[in-house]
Biopython code that builds the backbone (N, CA, C, O; Angstrom):
import numpy as np
from Bio.PDB.StructureBuilder import StructureBuilder

atoms = [
    (1, "UNK", "N", (0.257, -1.201, -0.425)),
    (1, "UNK", "CA", (-0.298, 0.295, -0.463)),
    (1, "UNK", "C", (1.011, 0.885, 0.044)),
    (1, "UNK", "O", (1.815, 0.700, 0.958)),
    (2, "UNK", "N", (0.873, 1.494, -0.749)),
    (2, "UNK", "CA", (1.868, 3.286, -1.362)),
    (2, "UNK", "C", (1.000, 4.795, -0.768)),
    (2, "UNK", "O", (1.457, 5.931, -0.897)),
    (3, "UNK", "N", (-0.039, 4.524, -0.254)),
    (3, "UNK", "CA", (-0.491, 6.026, 0.372)),
    (3, "UNK", "C", (-1.342, 6.116, 1.218)),
    (3, "UNK", "O", (-1.968, 5.175, 0.730)),
    (4, "UNK", "N", (-2.029, 6.435, 2.171)),
    (4, "UNK", "CA", (-2.842, 6.140, 3.274)),
    (4, "UNK", "C", (-3.968, 6.969, 2.580)),
    (4, "UNK", "O", (-3.793, 7.966, 1.879)),
    (5, "UNK", "N", (-5.029, 6.441, 2.868)),
    (5, "UNK", "CA", (-6.663, 6.958, 2.755)),
    (5, "UNK", "C", (-7.566, 6.639, 4.506)),
    (5, "UNK", "O", (-7.394, 5.940, 5.505)),
    (6, "UNK", "N", (-8.242, 7.351, 4.148)),
    (6, "UNK", "CA", (-9.145, 7.509, 5.221)),
    (6, "UNK", "C", (-10.387, 6.596, 5.305)),
    (6, "UNK", "O", (-11.403, 6.455, 4.624)),
    (7, "UNK", "N", (-9.778, 5.920, 6.658)),
    (7, "UNK", "CA", (-10.833, 4.717, 6.210)),
    (7, "UNK", "C", (-9.733, 3.566, 7.040)),
    (7, "UNK", "O", (-9.991, 2.901, 8.043)),
    (8, "UNK", "N", (-8.476, 3.600, 6.259)),
    (8, "UNK", "CA", (-7.956, 2.841, 6.782)),
    (8, "UNK", "C", (-6.975, 2.597, 7.938)),
    (8, "UNK", "O", (-6.454, 3.600, 8.426)),
    (9, "UNK", "N", (-6.526, 0.894, 8.645)),
    (9, "UNK", "CA", (-6.765, 0.631, 10.186)),
    (9, "UNK", "C", (-5.270, 0.671, 9.846)),
    (9, "UNK", "O", (-4.675, -0.130, 9.124)),
    (10, "UNK", "N", (-4.589, 2.093, 10.699)),
    (10, "UNK", "CA", (-3.035, 1.911, 11.024)),
    (10, "UNK", "C", (-2.366, 1.781, 13.135)),
    (10, "UNK", "O", (-2.683, 2.112, 14.278)),
    (11, "UNK", "N", (-1.409, 1.125, 12.408)),
    (11, "UNK", "CA", (-1.084, 1.159, 14.135)),
    (11, "UNK", "C", (0.366, 2.050, 14.123)),
    (11, "UNK", "O", (1.319, 1.789, 13.390)),
    (12, "UNK", "N", (0.324, 2.880, 14.856)),
    (12, "UNK", "CA", (1.489, 4.145, 15.314)),
    (12, "UNK", "C", (2.430, 3.230, 16.155)),
    (12, "UNK", "O", (1.948, 2.355, 16.875)),
    (13, "UNK", "N", (4.312, 3.515, 16.026)),
    (13, "UNK", "CA", (4.466, 3.657, 17.017)),
    (13, "UNK", "C", (5.153, 4.997, 17.475)),
    (13, "UNK", "O", (5.672, 5.566, 16.515)),
    (14, "UNK", "N", (5.260, 5.471, 18.325)),
    (14, "UNK", "CA", (5.822, 6.814, 19.046)),
    (14, "UNK", "C", (7.059, 6.780, 19.314)),
    (14, "UNK", "O", (7.408, 5.798, 19.969)),
    (15, "UNK", "N", (8.090, 7.740, 18.950)),
    (15, "UNK", "CA", (8.767, 7.894, 19.199)),
    (15, "UNK", "C", (9.129, 8.066, 20.554)),
    (15, "UNK", "O", (10.332, 8.301, 20.665)),
    (16, "UNK", "N", (8.606, 8.036, 21.457)),
    (16, "UNK", "CA", (8.581, 8.586, 23.145)),
    (16, "UNK", "C", (8.053, 6.814, 23.689)),
    (16, "UNK", "O", (7.996, 6.746, 24.916)),
    (17, "UNK", "N", (7.661, 5.367, 22.907)),
    (17, "UNK", "CA", (6.722, 4.535, 22.577)),
    (17, "UNK", "C", (6.197, 3.400, 22.873)),
    (17, "UNK", "O", (6.284, 2.192, 23.091)),
    (18, "UNK", "N", (5.170, 5.075, 22.709)),
    (18, "UNK", "CA", (3.533, 4.967, 22.644)),
    (18, "UNK", "C", (2.859, 3.884, 21.774)),
    (18, "UNK", "O", (3.411, 3.782, 20.678)),
    (19, "UNK", "N", (2.089, 3.264, 21.913)),
    (19, "UNK", "CA", (2.038, 2.734, 20.613)),
    (19, "UNK", "C", (-0.058, 2.808, 20.312)),
    (19, "UNK", "O", (-0.984, 2.819, 21.123)),
    (20, "UNK", "N", (-0.031, 2.841, 18.873)),
    (20, "UNK", "CA", (-2.001, 3.611, 18.643)),
    (20, "UNK", "C", (-2.396, 2.715, 17.276)),
    (20, "UNK", "O", (-2.029, 2.476, 16.126)),
    (21, "UNK", "N", (-3.458, 2.388, 18.310)),
    (21, "UNK", "CA", (-4.605, 1.553, 16.669)),
    (21, "UNK", "C", (-6.108, 1.826, 16.483)),
    (21, "UNK", "O", (-7.142, 1.419, 17.013)),
    (22, "UNK", "N", (-5.754, 2.773, 15.409)),
    (22, "UNK", "CA", (-7.527, 3.523, 14.848)),
    (22, "UNK", "C", (-7.522, 3.032, 13.950)),
    (22, "UNK", "O", (-6.665, 2.284, 13.477)),
    (23, "UNK", "N", (-9.142, 3.590, 13.275)),
    (23, "UNK", "CA", (-9.058, 3.840, 12.299)),
    (23, "UNK", "C", (-9.226, 5.542, 11.549)),
    (23, "UNK", "O", (-9.754, 6.528, 12.064)),
    (24, "UNK", "N", (-8.578, 5.421, 10.202)),
    (24, "UNK", "CA", (-7.408, 6.711, 10.124)),
    (24, "UNK", "C", (-9.355, 7.796, 9.842)),
    (24, "UNK", "O", (-9.843, 7.698, 8.716)),
    (25, "UNK", "N", (-9.920, 8.409, 10.611)),
    (25, "UNK", "CA", (-10.947, 9.893, 10.279)),
    (25, "UNK", "C", (-9.599, 10.661, 9.431)),
    (25, "UNK", "O", (-9.467, 10.438, 8.228)),
    (26, "UNK", "N", (-8.712, 11.491, 10.098)),
    (26, "UNK", "CA", (-8.407, 12.852, 8.638)),
    (26, "UNK", "C", (-6.708, 12.847, 8.760)),
    (26, "UNK", "O", (-6.010, 12.985, 9.765)),
    (27, "UNK", "N", (-6.303, 12.624, 7.273)),
    (27, "UNK", "CA", (-4.796, 13.296, 7.220)),
    (27, "UNK", "C", (-4.994, 14.584, 7.580)),
    (27, "UNK", "O", (-6.128, 15.059, 7.517)),
    (28, "UNK", "N", (-3.818, 15.400, 8.046)),
    (28, "UNK", "CA", (-3.643, 16.377, 7.053)),
    (28, "UNK", "C", (-2.256, 16.645, 7.679)),
    (28, "UNK", "O", (-1.636, 15.967, 8.498)),
    (29, "UNK", "N", (-1.818, 18.226, 6.865)),
    (29, "UNK", "CA", (-0.571, 18.496, 7.086)),
    (29, "UNK", "C", (0.347, 18.395, 7.345)),
    (29, "UNK", "O", (1.317, 18.136, 6.633)),
    (30, "UNK", "N", (0.233, 18.756, 9.565)),
    (30, "UNK", "CA", (0.783, 18.235, 10.382)),
    (30, "UNK", "C", (0.733, 16.630, 10.989)),
    (30, "UNK", "O", (1.403, 16.246, 11.947)),
    (31, "UNK", "N", (-0.032, 15.957, 10.358)),
    (31, "UNK", "CA", (-0.529, 14.769, 11.311)),
    (31, "UNK", "C", (-1.813, 14.198, 10.717)),
    (31, "UNK", "O", (-2.501, 14.711, 9.835)),
    (32, "UNK", "N", (-1.985, 13.199, 11.271)),
    (32, "UNK", "CA", (-3.428, 12.069, 11.186)),
    (32, "UNK", "C", (-4.230, 11.720, 12.527)),
    (32, "UNK", "O", (-3.636, 11.350, 13.540)),
    (33, "UNK", "N", (-5.320, 11.833, 12.478)),
    (33, "UNK", "CA", (-6.480, 11.234, 13.271)),
    (33, "UNK", "C", (-7.389, 10.415, 13.587)),
    (33, "UNK", "O", (-7.925, 10.683, 12.512)),
    (34, "UNK", "N", (-7.973, 9.785, 13.964)),
    (34, "UNK", "CA", (-8.821, 8.894, 14.176)),
    (34, "UNK", "C", (-9.062, 8.754, 16.214)),
    (34, "UNK", "O", (-8.302, 9.067, 17.131)),
    (35, "UNK", "N", (-10.335, 8.204, 16.211)),
    (35, "UNK", "CA", (-10.577, 7.591, 17.278)),
    (35, "UNK", "C", (-11.036, 8.981, 18.771)),
    (35, "UNK", "O", (-11.917, 8.855, 19.621)),
    (36, "UNK", "N", (-10.203, 10.000, 18.615)),
    (36, "UNK", "CA", (-10.089, 10.255, 19.208)),
    (36, "UNK", "C", (-8.661, 10.988, 19.029)),
    (36, "UNK", "O", (-8.562, 12.187, 19.288)),
    (37, "UNK", "N", (-8.170, 10.651, 18.828)),
    (37, "UNK", "CA", (-6.516, 10.322, 18.884)),
    (37, "UNK", "C", (-5.816, 11.548, 17.452)),
    (37, "UNK", "O", (-6.341, 11.774, 16.362)),
    (38, "UNK", "N", (-4.720, 12.031, 17.925)),
    (38, "UNK", "CA", (-4.130, 13.107, 16.677)),
    (38, "UNK", "C", (-2.818, 12.628, 17.169)),
    (38, "UNK", "O", (-2.244, 12.787, 18.246)),
    (39, "UNK", "N", (-2.598, 12.187, 16.407)),
    (39, "UNK", "CA", (-0.491, 12.371, 15.813)),
    (39, "UNK", "C", (-0.003, 13.308, 14.679)),
    (39, "UNK", "O", (-0.313, 13.747, 13.572)),
    (40, "UNK", "N", (1.232, 13.352, 15.921)),
    (40, "UNK", "CA", (1.624, 14.221, 14.448)),
    (40, "UNK", "C", (3.235, 13.696, 13.725)),
    (40, "UNK", "O", (4.266, 13.144, 14.108)),
    (41, "UNK", "N", (2.734, 14.199, 12.618)),
    (41, "UNK", "CA", (4.294, 13.306, 11.965)),
    (41, "UNK", "C", (5.237, 13.493, 12.508)),
    (41, "UNK", "O", (5.714, 12.359, 12.487)),
    (42, "UNK", "N", (6.531, 14.602, 13.459)),
    (42, "UNK", "CA", (7.333, 14.649, 14.085)),
    (42, "UNK", "C", (7.255, 13.563, 15.834)),
    (42, "UNK", "O", (8.010, 13.717, 16.793)),
    (43, "UNK", "N", (6.208, 12.641, 15.729)),
    (43, "UNK", "CA", (5.902, 12.006, 17.006)),
    (43, "UNK", "C", (6.261, 10.362, 16.390)),
    (43, "UNK", "O", (6.806, 9.436, 16.990)),
    (44, "UNK", "N", (5.700, 10.414, 14.894)),
    (44, "UNK", "CA", (5.390, 8.624, 14.615)),
    (44, "UNK", "C", (7.410, 8.586, 14.379)),
    (44, "UNK", "O", (8.216, 9.491, 14.160)),
    (45, "UNK", "N", (7.553, 7.248, 14.546)),
    (45, "UNK", "CA", (8.474, 6.006, 14.851)),
    (45, "UNK", "C", (8.312, 5.119, 14.136)),
    (45, "UNK", "O", (9.293, 4.493, 13.735)),
    (46, "UNK", "N", (6.576, 4.657, 13.604)),
    (46, "UNK", "CA", (6.892, 3.691, 12.566)),
    (46, "UNK", "C", (5.253, 3.425, 12.467)),
    (46, "UNK", "O", (4.531, 3.507, 13.460)),
    (47, "UNK", "N", (4.813, 3.132, 11.281)),
    (47, "UNK", "CA", (3.880, 3.169, 11.176)),
    (47, "UNK", "C", (2.681, 2.202, 10.287)),
    (47, "UNK", "O", (2.571, 2.408, 9.078)),
    (48, "UNK", "N", (1.948, 1.322, 10.856)),
    (48, "UNK", "CA", (1.785, 0.081, 9.582)),
    (48, "UNK", "C", (0.092, 0.455, 9.317)),
    (48, "UNK", "O", (-0.687, 1.260, 9.828)),
    (49, "UNK", "N", (-0.014, -0.621, 8.201)),
    (49, "UNK", "CA", (-1.529, 0.368, 8.502)),
    (49, "UNK", "C", (-1.967, -0.884, 6.972)),
    (49, "UNK", "O", (-1.113, -1.421, 6.266)),
    (50, "UNK", "N", (-3.193, -1.026, 6.855)),
    (50, "UNK", "CA", (-4.115, -2.118, 7.002)),
    (50, "UNK", "C", (-5.084, -1.540, 5.921)),
    (50, "UNK", "O", (-4.953, -0.329, 5.743)),
    (51, "UNK", "N", (-6.206, -2.284, 5.026)),
    (51, "UNK", "CA", (-7.101, -1.690, 3.749)),
    (51, "UNK", "C", (-8.258, -2.797, 3.851)),
    (51, "UNK", "O", (-8.083, -3.781, 3.132)),
    (52, "UNK", "N", (-9.538, -2.773, 4.725)),
    (52, "UNK", "CA", (-10.253, -3.500, 4.390)),
    (52, "UNK", "C", (-11.038, -3.049, 3.647)),
    (52, "UNK", "O", (-11.575, -1.942, 3.685)),
    (53, "UNK", "N", (-11.219, -4.290, 2.554)),
    (53, "UNK", "CA", (-12.036, -3.785, 1.395)),
    (53, "UNK", "C", (-13.562, -4.747, 2.065)),
    (53, "UNK", "O", (-13.614, -5.743, 2.787)),
    (54, "UNK", "N", (-14.591, -3.953, 1.470)),
    (54, "UNK", "CA", (-16.045, -3.808, 1.242)),
    (54, "UNK", "C", (-16.147, -5.822, 0.373)),
    (54, "UNK", "O", (-15.470, -6.300, -0.537)),
    (55, "UNK", "N", (-17.308, -6.463, 1.230)),
    (55, "UNK", "CA", (-17.792, -7.124, 0.499)),
    (55, "UNK", "C", (-18.097, -7.601, -0.502)),
    (55, "UNK", "O", (-17.892, -8.677, -1.063)),
    (56, "UNK", "N", (-18.895, -6.244, -0.820)),
    (56, "UNK", "CA", (-18.509, -5.499, -2.407)),
    (56, "UNK", "C", (-17.925, -5.881, -3.053)),
    (56, "UNK", "O", (-18.164, -6.638, -3.993)),
    (57, "UNK", "N", (-16.926, -5.402, -2.665)),
    (57, "UNK", "CA", (-15.590, -5.070, -3.580)),
    (57, "UNK", "C", (-15.337, -6.720, -3.436)),
    (57, "UNK", "O", (-15.119, -6.924, -4.631)),
    (58, "UNK", "N", (-15.240, -7.756, -2.952)),
    (58, "UNK", "CA", (-14.986, -8.573, -2.872)),
    (58, "UNK", "C", (-16.283, -9.631, -3.923)),
    (58, "UNK", "O", (-16.202, -10.728, -4.475)),
    (59, "UNK", "N", (-17.127, -8.843, -3.822)),
    (59, "UNK", "CA", (-18.565, -9.303, -4.856)),
    (59, "UNK", "C", (-18.430, -9.547, -6.745)),
    (59, "UNK", "O", (-18.808, -10.378, -7.571)),
    (60, "UNK", "N", (-17.518, -8.031, -6.728)),
    (60, "UNK", "CA", (-17.207, -6.747, -7.805)),
    (60, "UNK", "C", (-15.728, -8.551, -8.535)),
    (60, "UNK", "O", (-15.480, -9.006, -9.652)),
    (61, "UNK", "N", (-15.536, -8.686, -7.985)),
    (61, "UNK", "CA", (-13.835, -9.770, -8.031)),
    (61, "UNK", "C", (-14.028, -10.295, -8.719)),
    (61, "UNK", "O", (-13.714, -10.307, -9.909)),
    (62, "UNK", "N", (-14.875, -11.136, -7.829)),
    (62, "UNK", "CA", (-15.616, -12.528, -7.788)),
    (62, "UNK", "C", (-16.532, -12.848, -8.962)),
    (62, "UNK", "O", (-16.749, -13.964, -9.434)),
    (63, "UNK", "N", (-17.141, -11.426, -9.434)),
    (63, "UNK", "CA", (-17.794, -11.924, -10.849)),
    (63, "UNK", "C", (-17.116, -11.560, -11.271)),
    (63, "UNK", "O", (-16.560, -12.616, -11.571)),
    (64, "UNK", "N", (-16.332, -10.626, -11.776)),
    (64, "UNK", "CA", (-15.729, -10.295, -13.029)),
    (64, "UNK", "C", (-14.787, -10.910, -13.370)),
    (64, "UNK", "O", (-14.287, -10.708, -14.477)),
    (65, "UNK", "N", (-14.065, -12.250, -12.113)),
    (65, "UNK", "CA", (-13.603, -13.504, -12.170)),
    (65, "UNK", "C", (-14.094, -14.412, -12.808)),
    (65, "UNK", "O", (-13.580, -14.892, -13.818)),
    (66, "UNK", "N", (-14.543, -14.563, -12.595)),
    (66, "UNK", "CA", (-15.824, -15.821, -13.170)),
    (66, "UNK", "C", (-16.211, -15.225, -14.870)),
    (66, "UNK", "O", (-16.076, -15.943, -15.861)),
    (67, "UNK", "N", (-16.714, -13.753, -14.915)),
    (67, "UNK", "CA", (-17.100, -13.846, -16.540)),
    (67, "UNK", "C", (-16.010, -14.053, -17.204)),
    (67, "UNK", "O", (-16.040, -14.975, -18.020)),
    (68, "UNK", "N", (-14.858, -13.334, -17.062)),
    (68, "UNK", "CA", (-13.530, -14.012, -17.238)),
    (68, "UNK", "C", (-12.371, -14.628, -18.245)),
    (68, "UNK", "O", (-11.538, -14.405, -19.123)),
    (69, "UNK", "N", (-13.319, -16.037, -16.980)),
    (69, "UNK", "CA", (-13.285, -17.416, -17.364)),
    (69, "UNK", "C", (-14.248, -17.987, -18.038)),
    (69, "UNK", "O", (-14.178, -19.216, -18.065)),
    (70, "UNK", "N", (-14.784, -17.692, -18.377)),
    (70, "UNK", "CA", (-16.749, -18.301, -18.804)),
    (70, "UNK", "C", (-15.815, -18.512, -20.469)),
    (70, "UNK", "O", (-15.601, -19.498, -21.173)),
    (71, "UNK", "N", (-15.300, -16.447, -20.636)),
    (71, "UNK", "CA", (-14.656, -16.317, -21.593)),
    (71, "UNK", "C", (-14.190, -16.696, -22.094)),
    (71, "UNK", "O", (-14.514, -16.967, -23.250)),
    (72, "UNK", "N", (-12.986, -17.007, -21.507)),
    (72, "UNK", "CA", (-11.794, -18.031, -22.472)),
    (72, "UNK", "C", (-12.031, -19.486, -21.927)),
    (72, "UNK", "O", (-11.192, -20.386, -21.966)),
    (73, "UNK", "N", (-13.348, -19.584, -21.395)),
    (73, "UNK", "CA", (-13.532, -20.967, -21.917)),
    (73, "UNK", "C", (-14.082, -21.467, -23.162)),
    (73, "UNK", "O", (-13.871, -22.544, -23.720)),
    (74, "UNK", "N", (-15.120, -20.110, -23.633)),
    (74, "UNK", "CA", (-15.923, -20.141, -24.382)),
    (74, "UNK", "C", (-15.192, -19.712, -25.879)),
    (74, "UNK", "O", (-15.737, -19.793, -26.980)),
    (75, "UNK", "N", (-13.874, -19.256, -25.608)),
    (75, "UNK", "CA", (-13.248, -18.789, -27.362)),
    (75, "UNK", "C", (-11.926, -19.593, -27.374)),
    (75, "UNK", "O", (-11.461, -19.967, -28.451)),
    (76, "UNK", "N", (-11.178, -19.927, -25.950)),
    (76, "UNK", "CA", (-10.074, -20.981, -26.395)),
    (76, "UNK", "C", (-10.253, -22.478, -26.217)),
    (76, "UNK", "O", (-9.541, -23.366, -26.686)),
    (77, "UNK", "N", (-11.448, -22.610, -25.373)),
    (77, "UNK", "CA", (-11.430, -24.575, -25.126)),
    (77, "UNK", "C", (-13.161, -24.950, -25.526)),
    (77, "UNK", "O", (-13.361, -26.143, -25.302)),
    (78, "UNK", "N", (-13.766, -24.606, -25.777)),
    (78, "UNK", "CA", (-14.691, -25.153, -26.272)),
    (78, "UNK", "C", (-14.133, -24.927, -27.756)),
    (78, "UNK", "O", (-13.465, -25.864, -28.194)),
    (79, "UNK", "N", (-14.260, -24.126, -28.362)),
    (79, "UNK", "CA", (-13.770, -24.654, -29.768)),
    (79, "UNK", "C", (-13.266, -26.755, -30.009)),
    (79, "UNK", "O", (-13.655, -27.806, -30.519)),
    (80, "UNK", "N", (-12.048, -26.067, -29.091)),
    (80, "UNK", "CA", (-11.706, -27.415, -29.856)),
    (80, "UNK", "C", (-12.491, -28.760, -28.691)),
    (80, "UNK", "O", (-13.004, -29.566, -29.467)),
    (81, "UNK", "N", (-12.585, -28.940, -28.138)),
    (81, "UNK", "CA", (-14.103, -30.122, -27.865)),
    (81, "UNK", "C", (-14.868, -30.310, -29.056)),
    (81, "UNK", "O", (-15.303, -31.366, -29.516)),
    (82, "UNK", "N", (-14.942, -29.508, -29.359)),
    (82, "UNK", "CA", (-16.229, -29.825, -30.531)),
    (82, "UNK", "C", (-15.122, -30.098, -31.784)),
    (82, "UNK", "O", (-15.713, -29.976, -32.857)),
    (83, "UNK", "N", (-14.172, -30.320, -31.905)),
    (83, "UNK", "CA", (-13.459, -30.941, -33.383)),
    (83, "UNK", "C", (-13.135, -32.549, -33.367)),
    (83, "UNK", "O", (-13.013, -33.034, -32.242)),
    (84, "UNK", "N", (-12.989, -33.382, -34.425)),
    (84, "UNK", "CA", (-13.457, -34.279, -34.067)),
    (84, "UNK", "C", (-12.251, -35.271, -35.586)),
    (84, "UNK", "O", (-12.255, -35.565, -36.781)),
    (85, "UNK", "N", (-11.800, -35.331, -34.892)),
    (85, "UNK", "CA", (-10.402, -36.699, -35.611)),
    (85, "UNK", "C", (-10.855, -36.755, -36.319)),
    (85, "UNK", "O", (-12.049, -36.638, -36.040)),
    (86, "UNK", "N", (-10.544, -37.016, -38.251)),
    (86, "UNK", "CA", (-11.074, -38.977, -38.811)),
    (86, "UNK", "C", (-9.871, -39.759, -38.659)),
    (86, "UNK", "O", (-9.879, -40.962, -38.919)),
]
sb = StructureBuilder()
sb.init_structure("model")
sb.init_model(0)
sb.init_chain("A")
sb.init_seg("    ")
for serial, (resi, resn, name, xyz) in enumerate(atoms, 1):
    if name == "N":
        sb.init_residue(resn, " ", resi, " ")
    sb.init_atom(name, np.array(xyz, "f"), 0.0, 1.0, " ", f" {name:<3s}", serial, name[0])
structure = sb.get_structure()
C-alpha cells in the first residue's frame, strides 16, 4: 500500500514509546487522527496500515473473475472440444 487513506486501520509507534491503533479519520498537513487520537508526523517512529475491502468489492472481483473464466472457456477451450479427428 503506497498511500494512506481515510478508513485504513493504522498501528502507530511513537518516538516516546507509545502505541496506538485506530481507524484513520483524517489526514492533515501536520498529522493524522482517528478515534479521538491525534498523532503528528514528527512523533511517528513506525506506522503500519491495513485496508479493509468491503464485501461488495470482493463480490465484484469474484464476479469479474468468473466472467473472464467463462469468456476464456468459450473462446479458447470449447471450440477445440467440438473438433473431431478423422
